[in-house]
C-alpha positions in Angstrom: 0.0 0.0 0.0 1.1 3.6 -0.6 0.7 6.8 1.3 -1.4 8.9 -1.0 -0.5 12.1 0.7 3.3 11.6 0.9 5.7 11.4 -2.0 9.5 11.4 -2.6 11.3 13.3 -5.4 15.0 13.1 -6.4 16.7 16.1 -8.0 19.8 14.6 -9.7 22.2 17.2 -10.9 24.8 16.2 -13.4 28.1 18.1 -14.0 29.1 17.5 -17.6 30.8 19.5 -20.3 31.1 22.5 -17.9 27.3 22.6 -17.5 24.8 21.7 -14.8 22.1 19.2 -16.1 19.0 17.7 -14.4 17.9 14.1 -14.8 14.1 13.9 -15.5 11.8 11.0 -16.4 8.5 10.0 -17.8 7.0 7.1 -15.9 5.2 4.3 -17.6 1.4 4.6 -17.4 1.2 1.3 -15.6 3.5 2.5 -12.8 0.9 2.1 -10.1 0.2 -1.5 -10.9 3.9 -2.3 -10.4 3.5 -1.2 -6.7 0.0 -2.4 -5.9 -1.2 -5.9 -6.4 -4.4 -5.5 -4.3 -7.3 -4.5 -6.5 -9.0 -2.4 -3.7 -5.7 -0.5 -3.0 -5.3 0.1 -6.7 -8.7 1.6 -7.2 -8.3 3.8 -4.1 -5.0 5.2 -5.4 -5.8 5.3 -9.1 -6.8 8.9 -9.1 -3.3 10.0 -8.1 -1.8 8.7 -11.3 -4.7 9.2 -13.7 -4.4 13.0 -13.1 -0.6 13.1 -13.5 0.0 15.0 -16.8 3.3 13.2 -17.4 1.4 9.9 -17.7 -0.9 11.3 -20.4 1.4 13.3 -22.7 5.0 13.0 -23.9 5.2 16.8 -23.5 5.5 16.6 -19.7 8.5 15.5 -17.6 8.9 15.1 -13.9 11.5 14.4 -11.1 12.3 10.8 -10.4 10.1 9.8 -7.5 6.7 8.5 -6.6 4.4 8.1 -3.6 5.9 6.5 -0.5 5.0 2.9 0.3 3.8 2.3 3.9 6.5 -0.2 4.6 9.6 1.8 3.4 11.7 4.4 5.2 12.0 7.8 3.5 15.8 7.8 2.9 15.9 4.1 1.8 13.0 4.6 -0.6 14.5 7.6 -2.3 17.6 5.5 -3.1 15.4 2.5 -4.1 13.2 4.4 -6.6 16.2 6.1 -8.1 17.9 2.7 -8.6 14.8 1.0 -9.9 13.9 3.8 -12.4 17.4 4.6 -13.7 19.9 2.0 -12.5 21.8 4.7 -10.5 23.1 3.3 -7.2 25.6 4.1 -4.5 24.8 7.8 -4.8 24.7 10.0 -1.7 21.3 11.7 -1.6 20.7 14.6 0.7 17.2 15.4 2.0 16.9 19.2 1.7 13.2 20.3 2.0 9.6 19.1 2.3 7.2 20.9 -0.1 3.6 21.1 1.3 1.8 24.1 -0.3 -1.9 23.2 -0.3 -2.4 23.8 -4.0 0.9 22.3 -5.4 -0.9 19.2 -6.6 -4.4 20.2 -8.0 -6.5 17.2 -7.1 -5.3 16.3 -3.6 -3.0 17.4 -0.8 0.5 15.9 -1.2 3.6 16.5 0.9 6.8 15.8 -1.1 10.1 15.1 0.6 12.8 16.2 -1.8 16.4 15.0 -2.1 19.3 16.1 -4.2 22.6 14.7 -5.5 25.4 15.9 -7.7 27.1 13.3 -10.0 29.3 13.1 -13.1 27.1 11.3 -15.7 30.3 10.0 -17.3 30.8 7.7 -14.3 27.3 6.3 -14.3 25.3 4.3 -16.8 21.6 4.9 -17.0 19.5 1.8 -17.3 15.9 2.3 -18.4 13.6 0.1 -16.3 10.1 -1.3 -16.8 8.6 1.6 -14.8 10.3 4.3 -16.8 9.1 5.3 -20.3 12.0 7.7 -20.8 14.9 9.1 -18.7 16.9 12.1 -20.0 19.4 14.8 -19.0 18.3 18.4 -19.5 20.5 21.5 -19.2 19.4 23.6 -16.2 18.5 26.6 -18.5 16.7 24.4 -21.1 14.1 22.5 -19.0 11.0 21.0 -20.7 7.4 21.3 -19.6 7.4 20.0 -16.0 4.6 18.6 -13.9 3.2 20.4 -10.8 5.9 22.4 -8.9 8.9 20.4 -10.1 10.6 23.5 -11.4 10.4 25.1 -8.0 11.8 22.0 -6.4 14.7 21.9 -8.9 15.7 25.5 -8.3 15.3 25.2 -4.5 17.7 22.2 -4.7 20.1 24.3 -6.8 20.0 27.1 -4.3 20.8 24.6 -1.5 23.7 23.2 -3.6 25.1 26.7 -4.1 25.0 27.4 -0.4 26.4 24.0 0.5 29.4 24.3 -1.8 30.6 27.3 0.1 30.8 25.4 3.4 31.6 21.8 2.4 33.7 20.3 -0.4 30.7 19.4 -2.5 31.3 18.1 -6.0 35.1 17.7 -5.8 34.6 14.1 -6.7 33.3 15.2 -10.1 36.8 16.1 -11.2 39.4 13.6 -12.7 41.9 12.1 -10.3 44.5 14.7 -11.5 43.2 18.1 -12.5 44.2 21.7 -13.1 43.3 24.7 -11.0 41.4 26.0 -13.9 39.2 22.9 -14.0 38.6 23.2 -10.3 37.7 26.9 -10.7 35.4 26.1 -13.6 33.5 23.5 -11.4 32.8 26.2 -8.8 31.9 28.8 -11.4 29.4 26.4 -13.0 27.8 25.5 -9.7 27.7 29.1 -8.4 26.8 30.5 -11.9 29.2 33.4 -11.6 32.8 34.2 -12.6 35.3 34.1 -9.8 38.5 36.1 -9.4 41.2 33.7 -10.3 43.8 35.1 -7.9 41.5 35.1 -4.9 40.1 31.6 -5.8 43.6 30.0 -6.0 44.7 31.7 -2.8 41.7 30.3 -0.9 42.1 26.8 -2.3 45.8 26.6 -1.6 45.4 28.0 2.0 43.1 25.0 2.8 46.0 22.6 2.4 43.7 20.4 0.3 45.7 20.1 -2.8 48.7 18.0 -3.6 51.1 19.0 -6.4 51.6 15.9 -8.5 54.7 17.4 -10.1 53.1 16.6 -13.4 51.7 18.8 -16.2 49.0 18.4 -18.8 50.0 16.6 -22.0 48.8 16.8 -25.5 47.3 20.3 -25.1 47.5 23.1 -27.6 48.1 25.8 -25.0 50.8 26.1 -22.3 50.6 22.9 -20.1 49.2 23.6 -16.6 50.2 21.9 -13.4 48.2 18.9 -12.3 46.9 18.5 -8.7 45.1 15.9 -6.7 43.2 16.0 -3.4 44.7 15.1 -0.1 42.2 12.5 0.9 42.7 13.0 4.6 42.2 16.7 4.5 39.3 16.3 2.1 37.5 13.9 4.6 38.3 16.3 7.5 36.7 19.2 5.6 33.7 17.1 4.8 33.2 16.6 8.6 34.2 20.0 9.9 33.1 22.2 7.0 35.0 25.1 5.4 34.5 28.8 4.8 34.7 29.3 1.0 32.4 32.3 0.5 33.6 34.1 -2.6 
C-alpha cells in the first residue's frame, strides 16, 4: 500500500561539459500496478496517477520519484526508486526540504520530501527500467514542460547546492583524479553561476592545504601545459566533517 499524501522526489544534478544538467523522467502509465497488487488499493489510489500530466502526454516530464509505500523508510525509498527507475546506485542523496503548499498538486493534498545529489554522468550508466518510459538529462536553463511544482523544487535544490558548496567540499569528486586549478575553478563557477576572481580563488584553495602538487603537467594540449593537482584524501574527509569557509 502507498501513502497517497506523501511522495518522494529526487533532484539529480549532473556536471558534464562544464554545465549543470538535471535528470528527468517520464514514468510508464502502468507504474501504479507495479507497486500495488491488491485491487482495492489500486482503485483507491488510481486517481493520483490518472491525473498526472506526465502519464498522459509526452510533452511533460517530472522528477524521479513517486508516492511512499507504507513499509519503506524515506531515505531508503529515495535510493530505491532512483535505482529501480534509472539503475543509478551508491549515490549520496541529501534530503533538503519538504514541499507542502496546499495547491501544489491540484487534485489532492500531497507532501513531497525532496532529495538532491550531484554526480558526473560519465561515471554512471543509465539503465531504463520497466517503470520508466524515458529518462533524459536536460540543461538547467533548457528545461522542458514540468509537472506540478517540479521547477520550483529543482531551483530550491540548486539554491541549496550553491549554499552547501561554500561550506563543504561538494562536488570535488566530479573532477578527474588529476586536475588543473582552472578545472577546479570552472567547477565552482558552473555550480555558483558566476565568474570568480582567479587570484582570490587560488589563494583560498591553496590555503586549505587540500591540494597535492603531483609534479606533473598536462600533456597533448594546444596551450601552455598547466600543473596537475590531486586532493589530499585525509584533508578532504576532514573538511567534509568540519566544514569550510569558502564564501567568494
